[in-house]
VOBA-1610 file (N, C-alpha, C; in pm, whole numbers, padded with zeros to 5 digits, always signed):
BEGIN
Met-12187+02894-07085Met-12147+03035-07097Met-12171+03107-06967Lys-12284+03086-06904Lys-12317+03145-06776Lys-12223+03097-06669Ser-12195+02973-06670Ser-12100+02921-06568Ser-11965+02985-06582Thr-11920+03010-06696Thr-11787+03074-06716Thr-11789+03215-06664Gly-11894+03289-06683Gly-11901+03426-06633Gly-11908+03431-06483Ile-11976+03338-06424Ile-11984+03332-06278Ile-11848+03306-06218Ile-11776+03216-06275Ile-11641+03182-06224Ile-11550+03303-06236Ser-11555+03374-06346Ser-11467+03492-06365Ser-11499+03599-06263Thr-11624+03622-06240Thr-11664+03724-06142Thr-11617+03685-06002Thr-11630+03559-05969Thr-11585+03511-05836Thr-11436+03531-05819Ala-11358+03500-05919Ala-11211+03515-05910Ala-11172+03659-05890Ile-11240+03752-05961Ile-11208+03895-05948Ile-11240+03942-05808Ala-11351+03897-05753Ala-11387+03938-05618Ala-11288+03888-05516Leu-11245+03765-05533Leu-11144+03711-05440Leu-11015+03791-05446Leu-10972+03826-05565Leu-10849+03905-05579Leu-10863+04040-05513Leu-10980+04103-05533Leu-11003+04231-05468Leu-11007+04218-05318Gly-11066+04109-05270Gly-11073+04088-05124Gly-10935+04072-05062Phe-10849+04002-05128Phe-10711+03986-05073Phe-10629+04110-05090Gly-10656+04187-05194Gly-10574+04307-05219Gly-10602+04418-05121Val-10728+04439-05081Val-10764+04547-04989Val-10698+04530-04854Pro-10707+04409-04788Pro-10635+04397-04659Pro-10486+04418-04672Ala-10425+04373-04781Ala-10279+04392-04798Ala-10245+04538-04808Phe-10330+04618-04882Phe-10304+04761-04894Phe-10321+04830-04761Ala-10426+04789-04687Ala-10445+04846-04553Ala-10329+04813-04463Arg-10280+04691-04469Arg-10166+04651-04386Arg-10043+04729-04421Gln-10025+04755-04552Gln-09908+04835-04595Gln-09917+04976-04539Gly-10037+05033-04535Gly-10052+05167-04477Gly-10023+05169-04331Gln-10064+05064-04263Gln-10035+05059-04119Gln-09886+05048-04093Glu-09808+04977-04174Glu-09664+04961-04153Glu-09591+05092-04173Glu-09642+05179-04264Glu-09574+05304-04288Glu-09594+05402-04174Lys-09703+05387-04098Lys-09725+05476-03985Lys-09629+05443-03872Pro-09594+05545-03778Pro-09506+05512-03664Pro-09568+05405-03580Lys-09481+05313-03539Lys-09525+05196-03465Lys-09545+05232-03321Pro-09658+05202-03265Pro-09677+05227-03120Pro-09603+05124-03041Gln-09591+05153-02908Gln-09522+05060-02819Gln-09589+04925-02825Glu-09501+04825-02831Glu-09550+04688-02847Glu-09624+04645-02722Gln-09729+04583-02747Gln-09806+04523-02639Gln-09836+04381-02680Pro-09838+04298-02584Pro-09865+04159-02620Pro-09999+04149-02694Ala-09985+04076-02799Ala-10106+04060-02884Ala-10212+03979-02810Lys-10330+04034-02815Lys-10445+03965-02752Lys-10548+03933-02859Pro-10592+03818-02855Pro-10696+03784-02954Pro-10821+03864-02925Glu-10860+03932-03021Glu-10981+04013-03008Glu-11095+03947-03087Gln-11203+03955-03028Gln-11323+03902-03095Gln-11415+04019-03128Lys-11411+04052-03249Lys-11493+04164-03297Lys-11610+04108-03376Pro-11709+04186-03378Pro-11822+04141-03461Pro-11781+04135-03605Gln-11835+04045-03668Gln-11801+04022-03807Gln-11830+04148-03885Glu-11720+04185-03956Glu-11730+04306-04035Glu-11841+04291-04138Lys-11904+04406-04156Lys-12009+04408-04255Lys-11948+04433-04389Pro-12001+04373-04487Pro-11945+04396-04618Pro-11962+04541-04655Ala-11856+04590-04716Ala-11860+04730-04758Ala-11977+04752-04851Gln-12033+04870-04830Gln-12150+04903-04912Gln-12108+04920-05055Gln-12176+04857-05137Gln-12148+04863-05279Gln-12218+04983-05336Pro-12149+05050-05420Pro-12214+05162-05486Pro-12335+05115-05567Lys-12416+05210-05568Lys-12538+05176-05642Lys-12507+05157-05787Gln-12554+05055-05832Gln-12533+05024-05973Gln-12668+05016-06043Glu-12641+05028-06157Glu-12763+05021-06239Glu-12821+04883-06229Pro-12940+04874-06235Pro-13002+04740-06229Pro-12950+04654-06341Gln-12907+04541-06291Gln-12850+04444-06383Gln-12952+04332-06401Pro-12909+04259-06482Pro-13000+04146-06502Pro-13009+04064-06376Lys-13106+04000-06357Lys-13135+03920-06240Lys-13031+03816-06216Gln-12983+03767-06321Gln-12881+03662-06307Gln-12757+03719-06241Gln-12716+03846-06276Gln-12595+03907-06216Gln-12618+03937-06071Gln-12736+03986-06029Gln-12762+04013-05889Gln-12757+03888-05806Gln-12794+03782-05858Gln-12785+03657-05784Gln-12641+03612-05768Gln-12555+03646-05864Gln-12415+03603-05855Gln-12330+03695-05770His-12365+03823-05741His-12281+03920-05669His-12249+03878-05528Pro-12337+03834-05448Pro-12297+03794-05313Pro-12192+03685-05313Gln-12183+03608-05411Gln-12083+03501-05416Gln-11946+03557-05450Gln-11939+03671-05520Gln-11810+03724-05564Gln-11736+03795-05450Gln-11794+03854-05345Gln-11726+03925-05234Gln-11699+03827-05122Pro-11567+03795-05100Pro-11532+03702-04992Pro-11537+03773-04859Lys-11578+03709-04760Lys-11588+03762-04624Lys-11461+03728-04546Pro-11402+03831-04476Pro-11281+03800-04396Pro-11316+03707-04282Gln-11225+03617-04260Gln-11242+03517-04154Gln-11166+03559-04031Pro-11202+03521-03908Pro-11130+03557-03782Pro-10988+03502-03780Glu-10960+03388-03826Glu-10824+03329-03822Glu-10729+03412-03906Gln-10772+03458-04019Gln-10685+03538-04105Gln-10651+03671-04039Lys-10751+03734-03972Lys-10723+03860-03902Lys-10627+03841-03787Gln-10643+03733-03711Gln-10551+03705-03599Gln-10411+03682-03651Gln-10402+03614-03764Gln-10269+03589-03823Gln-10204+03720-03864Gln-10288+03811-03919Gln-10233+03941-03958Gln-10184+04017-03835Gln-10259+04015-03726Gln-10216+04084-03603Gln-10087+04024-03549Gln-10078+03894-03555Gln-09955+03829-03508Gln-09837+03871-03594Gln-09859+03875-03725Gln-09749+03920-03812Gln-09712+04063-03781His-09814+04149-03755His-09784+04287-03720His-09705+04296-03589Ala-09745+04217-03489Ala-09672+04216-03360Ala-09530+04167-03380Gln-09516+04065-03463Gln-09381+04013-03490Gln-09295+04119-03557Gln-09357+04192-03651Gln-09281+04297-03718Gln-09241+04406-03619Gln-09335+04443-03528Gln-09298+04543-03426Gln-09187+04492-03334Ala-09197+04364-03293Ala-09092+04307-03207Ala-08959+04304-03279Lys-08967+04269-03408Lys-08844+04266-03487Lys-08785+04406-03500Ser-08877+04506-03519Ser-08829+04643-03530Ser-08763+04688-03399Gln-08827+04653-03286Gln-08765+04686-03156Gln-08633+04614-03139Gln-08627+04489-03178Gln-08500+04416-03170Gln-08395+04483-03256Asp-08439+04525-03379Asp-08343+04594-03465Asp-08294+04722-03400Gln-08388+04799-03338Gln-08347+04921-03271Gln-08253+04891-03154Gln-08288+04787-03076Gln-08200+04750-02964Gln-08063+04707-03015Gln-08063+04627-03122Gln-07936+04585-03179Gln-07857+04706-03227Lys-07933+04800-03294Lys-07865+04920-03341Lys-07809+05000-03225Gln-07889+05016-03114Gln-07841+05087-02997Gln-07721+05015-02936Gln-07731+04879-02929Gln-07619+04802-02876Gln-07494+04821-02961Gln-07516+04819-03095Gln-07402+04841-03185Gln-07343+04980-03164Gln-07436+05081-03150Gln-07386+05217-03124Gln-07311+05224-02992Gln-07369+05158-02887Gln-07302+05156-02757Gln-07167+05085-02766Gln-07168+04970-02838Gln-07042+04897-02857Gln-06941+04982-02933Gln-06995+05052-03038Gln-06905+05138-03115Gln-06849+05250-03027Ala-06939+05308-02942Ala-06893+05413-02850Ala-06791+05358-02752Asn-06823+05237-02697Asn-06726+05175-02604Asn-06595+05145-02674Ser-06608+05097-02800Ser-06487+05067-02877Ser-06407+05194-02901Asn-06480+05304-02937Asn-06409+05431-02958Asn-06345+05478-02829Lys-06420+05463-02718Lys-06364+05503-02589Lys-06242+05421-02554Gln-06251+05288-02577Gln-06135+05201-02552Gln-06018+05241-02641Gln-06051+05271-02770Gln-05944+05313-02860Gln-05882+05442-02814Gln-05968+05538-02768Gln-05914+05664-02716Gln-05827+05639-02593Gln-05879+05551-02504Gln-05799+05518-02385Gln-05667+05452-02424Gln-05676+05357-02518Gln-05554+05291-02564Gln-05460+05391-02628His-05519+05484-02710His-05435+05586-02772His-05370+05675-02667Ala-05454+05714-02565Ala-05398+05797-02456Ala-05289+05720-02381Gln-05317+05590-02357Gln-05216+05508-02289Gln-05090+05497-02374Gln-05109+05478-02504Gln-04992+05469-02592Gln-04916+05601-02592Gln-04991+05714-02598Gln-04923+05844-02593Gln-04848+05861-02461Ser-04917+05823-02349Ser-04852+05833-02218Ser-04729+05743-02212Lys-04744+05621-02267Lys-04630+05529-02266Lys-04518+05584-02354Thr-04560+05644-02470Thr-04459+05703-02558Thr-04387+05817-02487Gln-04465+05903-02417Gln-04403+06012-02342Gln-04312+05959-02232Gln-04360+05854-02162Gln-04276+05794-02057Gln-04148+05737-02117Asp-04164+05669-02233Asp-04045+05613-02299Asp-03950+05726-02340Gln-04008+05835-02396Gln-03924+05947-02434Gln-03856+06010-02313Gln-03935+06027-02204Gln-03876+06081-02082Gln-03766+05991-02028Gln-03796+05860-02031Gln-03696+05764-01983Gln-03572+05768-02070Lys-03593+05775-02203Lys-03478+05785-02292Lys-03401+05915-02268Gln-03479+06025-02247Gln-03413+06153-02220Gln-03335+06147-02090Gln-03398+06086-01987Gln-03329+06070-01859Gln-03205+05984-01874Gln-03219+05875-01950Gln-03103+05790-01973Gln-02994+05867-02048Ala-03038+05944-02150Ala-02940+06023-02223Ala-02873+06126-02133Asn-02957+06194-02051Asn-02900+06292-01958Asn-02807+06225-01857Ser-02851+06109-01807Ser-02766+06035-01712Ser-02636+05994-01777Ala-02647+05944-01902Ala-02525+05905-01973Ala-02436+06026-01998Lys-02501+06140-02033Lys-02423+06262-02055Lys-02357+06309-01926Gln-02433+06306-01815Gln-02375+06344-01686Gln-02263+06250-01646Gln-02285+06120-01669Gln-02180+06023-01637Gln-02055+06048-01721Gln-02078+06080-01851Gln-01966+06110-01938Gln-01892+06235-01892Gln-01973+06338-01856Gln-01911+06460-01804Gln-01836+06432-01675His-01898+06350-01587His-01831+06315-01462His-01701+06239-01489Asp-01710+06144-01584Asp-01589+06068-01619Asp-01483+06159-01676Asn-01527+06251-01765Asn-01430+06344-01824Asn-01370+06434-01717Ser-01457+06479-01623Ser-01407+06564-01515Ser-01307+06488-01428Gln-01343+06363-01393Gln-01250+06282-01315Gln-01120+06258-01391Lys-01133+06234-01520Lys-01013+06210-01601Lys-00927+06335-01604Gln-00991+06452-01622Gln-00915+06576-01621Gln-00850+06600-01485Glu-00927+06574-01377Glu-00870+06591-01243Glu-00752+06497-01222Gln-00768+06373-01269Gln-00658+06278-01257Gln-00537+06325-01337Gln-00562+06375-01458Gln-00451+06425-01539Gln-00384+06544-01472Ile-00469+06636-01416Ile-00412+06752-01348Ile-00332+06708-01226Ala-00391+06613-01149Ala-00320+06562-01029Ala-00190+06494-01070Lys-00196+06416-01178Lys-00074+06348-01225Lys+00029+06451-01270His-00019+06555-01342His+00073+06659-01387His+00135+06731-01267Gln+00050+06759-01168Gln+00103+06825-01048Gln+00202+06734-00976Gln+00168+06604-00967Gln+00261+06510-00903Gln+00392+06503-00980Asp+00381+06503-01115Asp+00503+06500-01195Asp+00584+06626-01172Gln+00514+06741-01168Gln+00585+06866-01142Gln+00648+06865-01003Gln+00570+06818-00903Gln+00625+06810-00768Gln+00745+06716-00763Arg+00728+06601-00831Arg+00840+06506-00833Arg+00961+06566-00903Gln+00933+06635-01015Gln+01042+06698-01087Gln+01106+06808-01003Gly+01016+06888-00936Gly+01070+06993-00849Gly+01151+06935-00734Gln+01099+06826-00674Gln+01173+06762-00565Gln+01306+06708-00615Gln+01302+06649-00736Gln+01427+06595-00791Gln+01526+06708-00817Gln+01473+06819-00876Gln+01562+06932-00900Gln+01614+06989-00768Gln+01523+06996-00668Gln+01567+07046-00539Gln+01671+06954-00476Gln+01645+06822-00488Gln+01743+06727-00436Gln+01876+06740-00509Asp+01866+06754-00644Asp+01991+06773-00720Asp+02060+06902-00679His+01978+07009-00660His+02037+07136-00619His+02100+07124-00480Val+02025+07057-00391Val+02079+07037-00256Val+02206+06954-00260Ala+02200+06847-00344Ala+02320+06763-00356Ala+02436+06844-00412Thr+02405+06928-00514Thr+02511+07012-00572Thr+02564+07110-00468Gln+02468+07172-00395Gln+02511+07263-00290Gln+02592+07192-00183Ser+02544+07070-00149Ser+02618+06993-00049Ser+02758+06962-00098Gln+02765+06921-00226Gln+02897+06893-00281Gln+02983+07019-00283Gln+02921+07131-00326Gln+02996+07256-00327Gln+03037+07297-00186Gln+02941+07282-00093Gln+02975+07315+00046Gln+03085+07225+00099Ala+03071+07094+00066Ala+03175+07001+00112Ala+03310+07037+00050Arg+03305+07070-00082Arg+03429+07110-00148Arg+03482+07239-00088Gly+03385+07334-00063Gly+03427+07460-00002Gly+03480+07440+00139Gln+03410+07351+00212Gln+03459+07322+00347Gln+03597+07258+00344Gln+03611+07167+00248Gln+03743+07104+00236Gln+03849+07208+00203Gln+03815+07296+00105Gln+03910+07401+00071Gln+03934+07494+00189Gln+03819+07526+00257Gln+03834+07615+00373Gln+03915+07549+00483Gln+03884+07420+00504Gln+03961+07348+00605Gln+04109+07343+00568Ala+04129+07318+00437Ala+04270+07316+00393Ala+04333+07453+00412His+04255+07558+00378His+04308+07693+00396His+04328+07724+00544Val+04226+07681+00625Val+04238+07704+00769Val+04359+07630+00825Gln+04369+07507+00777Gln+04486+07430+00824Gln+04615+07499+00782Gln+04613+07545+00657Gln+04733+07613+00611Gln+04759+07740+00691Val+04646+07818+00709Val+04660+07940+00788Val+04699+07907+00931His+04636+07798+00982His+04667+07759+01119His+04813+07718+01131Met+04856+07644+01032Met+04997+07605+01034Met+05085+07728+01027Gln+05044+07820+00933Gln+05123+07942+00926Gln+05112+08022+01055Ser+04985+08023+01110Ser+04966+08096+01234Ser+05046+08032+01348Gln+05041+07898+01347Gln+05119+07831+01449Gln+05268+07861+01433Gln+05308+07856+01308Gln+05449+07888+01285Gln+05480+08031+01324Glu+05386+08121+01283Glu+05406+08260+01318Glu+05398+08279+01469Gln+05298+08206+01527Gln+05283+08216+01672Gln+05407+08162+01742Gln+05452+08050+01690Gln+05574+07996+01749Gln+05690+08093+01735Arg+05697+08154+01614Arg+05804+08251+01593Arg+05787+08369+01688Gln+05655+08417+01694Gln+05630+08531+01783Gln+05652+08493+01928Glu+05606+08373+01963Glu+05627+08330+02101Glu+05776+08318+02132Gly+05850+08267+02032Gly+05995+08260+02055Gly+06055+08397+02071Glu+06003+08489+01982Glu+06053+08625+01992Glu+06008+08689+02123Gln+05877+08669+02157Gln+05825+08727+02281Gln+05894+08666+02402Gln+05913+08535+02393Gln+05981+08472+02508Gln+06121+08530+02528Gly+06188+08558+02418Gly+06320+08621+02431Gly+06310+08758+02495Val+06199+08835+02455Val+06181+08968+02512Val+06146+08957+02659Trp+06057+08863+02696Trp+06021+08843+02836Trp+06147+08810+02917Gln+06228+08725+02861Gln+06347+08685+02934Gln+06445+08801+02951Gln+06443+08891+02855Gln+06531+09007+02865Gln+06495+09096+02984His+06367+09096+03024His+06320+09181+03132His+06308+09104+03264Arg+06374+08993+03272Arg+06377+08916+03396Arg+06489+08975+03486Ala+06456+08997+03614Ala+06553+09060+03705Ala+06660+08960+03748Thr+06777+09016+03775Thr+06884+08932+03829Thr+06872+08927+03981Asn+06836+09043+04043Asn+06810+09051+04185Asn+06693+09148+04203Tyr+06575+09089+04215Tyr+06452+09168+04215Tyr+06449+09267+04331Gln+06500+09229+04448Gln+06493+09316+04564Gln+06575+09445+04544Ser+06684+09432+04476Ser+06767+09550+04454Ser+06726+09627+04328Glu+06673+09554+04229Glu+06637+09618+04102Glu+06494+09675+04102His+06410+09626+04193His+06268+09666+04190His+06253+09810+04235Arg+06156+09888+04165Arg+06122+10023+04203Arg+05971+10042+04182Asp+05903+10098+04282Asp+05758+10122+04269Asp+05737+10259+04207Trp+05605+10299+04192Trp+05574+10426+04126Trp+05613+10547+04213Gln+05616+10530+04341Gln+05659+10641+04425Gln+05807+10669+04406Gln+05883+10558+04399Gln+06025+10571+04375Gln+06052+10626+04235Arg+05961+10598+04143Arg+05976+10645+04006Arg+05924+10788+03988Gly+05875+10849+04091Gly+05827+10987+04082Gly+05678+11000+04060Gly+05602+10888+04075Gly+05457+10892+04061Gly+05409+10845+03921Tyr+05282+10806+03916Tyr+05224+10755+03788Tyr+05166+10871+03709Asn+05206+10880+03584Asn+05159+10987+03497Asn+05086+10936+03371Gly+05053+10804+03367Gly+04987+10748+03248Gly+04834+10762+03250Tyr+04768+10686+03160Tyr+04621+10689+03146Tyr+04557+10625+03267Arg+04448+10683+03316Arg+04380+10630+03432Arg+04245+10568+03386Ile+04216+10445+03433Ile+04096+10371+03394Ile+03975+10426+03468Pro+03862+10455+03396Pro+03740+10502+03465Pro+03693+10399+03567Gln+03624+10451+03668Gln+03586+10365+03780Gln+03489+10254+03739Asp+03391+10285+03649Asp+03295+10181+03609Asp+03363+10068+03535Ser+03457+10099+03446Ser+03532+09994+03376Ser+03625+09921+03473Tyr+03682+09996+03563Tyr+03773+09933+03659Tyr+03699+09830+03744Asn+03580+09865+03791Asn+03505+09772+03875Asn+03465+09645+03800Gly+03452+09654+03669Gly+03408+09537+03593Gly+03519+09441+03557Tyr+03646+09485+03550Tyr+03753+09397+03501Tyr+03875+09393+03593Phe+03883+09486+03686Phe+04010+09497+03758Phe+03988+09480+03909Gly+04099+09461+03978Gly+04096+09434+04122Gly+04129+09288+04148Ser+04142+09255+04275Ser+04183+09119+04313Ser+04078+09015+04278Gly+03956+09060+04255Gly+03850+08964+04220Gly+03845+08927+04073His+03929+08983+03987His+03927+08957+03843His+04066+08916+03799Ser+04090+08786+03794Ser+04221+08735+03753Ser+04212+08683+03610Phe+04325+08671+03540Phe+04332+08622+03402Phe+04474+08575+03376Arg+04492+08515+03258Arg+04624+08474+03213Arg+04662+08558+03093Ile+04784+08610+03095Ile+04824+08709+02994Ile+04814+08653+02853Tyr+04855+08528+02830Tyr+04858+08474+02693Tyr+04723+08421+02647Ser+04620+08444+02729Ser+04485+08421+02681Ser+04436+08539+02599Tyr+04510+08649+02595Tyr+04474+08770+02525Tyr+04588+08809+02430Pro+04561+08902+02340Pro+04667+08941+02245Pro+04791+08998+02316Val+04908+08960+02261Val+05036+09007+02314Val+05122+09054+02197Val+05179+09170+02211Val+05267+09225+02107Val+05394+09281+02174Ile+05493+09307+02090Ile+05617+09366+02138Ile+05625+09508+02085Val+05633+09606+02172Val+05639+09746+02133Val+05759+09810+02203Gly+05852+09859+02121Gly+05970+09928+02178Gly+06058+09837+02260Gly+06057+09708+02228Gly+06139+09615+02301Gly+06077+09567+02430Tyr+05952+09604+02456Tyr+05883+09561+02577Tyr+05754+09484+02539Pro+05723+09376+02610Pro+05597+09304+02581Pro+05477+09388+02626Arg+05371+09387+02540Arg+05249+09463+02570Arg+05129+09369+02546Phe+05038+09358+02648Phe+04921+09268+02634Phe+04792+09350+02653Gln+04680+09292+02597Gln+04550+09359+02600Gln+04457+09286+02695Tyr+04383+09368+02776Tyr+04286+09310+02868Tyr+04185+09418+02907Gly+04057+09381+02911Gly+03951+09472+02956Gly+03937+09597+02870Gly+03980+09589+02743Gly+03968+09704+02655Gly+04086+09799+02662Tyr+04191+09762+02735Tyr+04309+09849+02750Tyr+04435+09766+02725Trp+04541+09838+02693Trp+04671+09774+02673Trp+04761+09806+02794Phe+04845+09704+02829Phe+04934+09716+02947Phe+05075+09670+02908Ser+05175+09737+02964Ser+05316+09697+02944Ser+05391+09707+03078Leu+05495+09622+03093Leu+05571+09619+03219Leu+05666+09740+03224Ala+05662+09808+03339Ala+05759+09918+03363Ala+05872+09873+03454Asp+05863+09753+03505Asp+05962+09700+03601Asp+06000+09559+03560Ser+06114+09509+03602Ser+06154+09372+03574Ser+06076+09276+03663Trp+06055+09153+03617Trp+05983+09057+03699Trp+06083+08971+03775Pro+06045+08919+03892Pro+06140+08849+03977Pro+06203+08727+03910Glu+06326+08703+03941Glu+06400+08594+03878Glu+06354+08457+03927Tyr+06284+08455+04045Tyr+06240+08327+04100Tyr+06101+08286+04049Trp+06039+08372+03969Trp+05914+08326+03903Trp+05949+08224+03796Ser+05851+08142+03764Ser+05875+08042+03658Ser+05899+08113+03526Ser+05974+08049+03438Ser+06012+08114+03312Ser+05891+08135+03219Asn+05781+08068+03240Asn+05660+08086+03156Asn+05539+08129+03241Trp+05564+08207+03343Trp+05457+08253+03431Trp+05350+08332+03354Tyr+05387+08410+03252Tyr+05293+08491+03173Tyr+05197+08405+03089Asp+05230+08274+03085Asp+05143+08183+03008Asp+05059+08094+03099Asn+05110+08064+03222Asn+05043+07967+03308Asn+04991+08024+03440Asp+05045+08136+03489Asp+05004+08186+03619Asp+04885+08283+03606Asp+04800+08278+03711Asp+04687+08370+03717Asp+04732+08502+03775Val+04703+08610+03702Val+04745+08743+03746Val+04623+08834+03749Tyr+04635+08950+03815Tyr+04529+09051+03812Tyr+04596+09186+03827Ile+04520+09292+03789Ile+04570+09430+03789Ile+04494+09506+03897Asp+04570+09581+03979Asp+04507+09655+04087Asp+04576+09791+04100Tyr+04496+09890+04146Tyr+04551+10024+04169Tyr+04586+10035+04317Ser+04708+10069+04345Ser+04754+10073+04484Ser+04812+10211+04515Gly+04728+10308+04551Gly+04769+10439+04602Gly+04836+10528+04500Asp+04949+10484+04450Asp+05027+10572+04366Asp+05035+10527+04221Gly+04965+10411+04184Gly+04970+10368+04044Gly+04917+10226+04027Tyr+04927+10176+03903Tyr+04877+10043+03869Tyr+04990+09942+03879Tyr+04953+09821+03936Tyr+05052+09715+03954Tyr+04993+09583+03905Leu+05085+09492+03864Leu+05047+09356+03824Leu+05085+09262+03937Tyr+04986+09178+03980Tyr+05006+09084+04090Tyr+04997+08941+04036Asn+05082+08852+04092Asn+05080+08709+04059Asn+05028+08635+04182Arg+04915+08558+04161Arg+04854+08492+04275Arg+04949+08386+04334Arg+05039+08338+04252Arg+05133+08240+04307Arg+05237+08309+04398Tyr+05260+08438+04375Tyr+05355+08514+04456Tyr+05284+08642+04501Pro+05195+08635+04597Pro+05108+08749+04632Pro+05183+08869+04691Arg+05304+08853+04743Arg+05375+08965+04804Arg+05447+09051+04700Asp+05463+08998+04581Asp+05536+09073+04478Asp+05437+09151+04392Arg+05485+09268+04343Arg+05405+09346+04250Arg+05499+09415+04152Ile+05449+09426+04026Ile+05531+09483+03918Ile+05458+09608+03868Ala+05527+09719+03864Ala+05470+09844+03815Ala+05441+09831+03666Ile+05321+09878+03619Ile+05282+09869+03478Ile+05224+10001+03433Asn+05228+10022+03299Asn+05169+10139+03236Asn+05038+10098+03166Val+04942+10192+03161Val+04811+10169+03097Val+04804+10254+02972Tyr+04755+10189+02860Tyr+04737+10259+02732Tyr+04593+10234+02681Leu+04539+10341+02625Leu+04403+10328+02574Leu+04401+10249+02443Asn+04498+10268+02356Asn+04506+10197+02228Asn+04645+10134+02212
//
């Protein structure tokens, strides 16, 4: 019976001995951990057993058994506890470092994601700008193409109009040329007709004039001739000196049939220098029958009146009258 009580008391003491250090260790873990320092084996004096409260005097047998029930802590167990505590602190520091590393990695990851997002936004903006530039370039090219097409159409239209205008002008010119040619032909035909009629009329007039000229040809010029003094002096129109100097005198010769000739009152009358002249005397019979057409003559004033001279017969002179109209 005594042995059983001793064993029970010993077991309770051992349990209490192990429980107290564990509770103390738990309190130490809850406190903030100081900076880790390498664990050093410490040699402390052996702890004294905690003072037991005073108890009532027990039987002698119990007092003899009490020292056996309180286990004494050993140095190896304390060193093991310190090592475990150091390991826990090292593990806690490792956990903190890992946590800091994870936070740093997370921050770096967030920064990389922000950079990637910014790069993606920049790339998206560049792509949009490039697309906008391409669209603007395509629009400008389209506008340029449309402008060139319109210019080409306008140029083609202008060329067509110019070509049409040139064709119309050519047709008009051709029509005018044809009309002019037809008109010229008609005019030529009319001119030819008029010329033929004129020639016929001229021939008729020349025949008539020639007959009149022949009528005033002298049979004996020396006996039939009379000058203005013999005729009583000249009483006709007198040519002004300025006009006379320009057309008359020995220095101004002409041919009568190079100028208009008409028959007035049965006498031939010709125009020269703005005046009309007619013969007042017969012309010599020894002159050629067509002297008025082929011989060079001139008009000169000789003292008492106007006379007609023939360069082929310079000694002869024929009295003439002057008319203004």
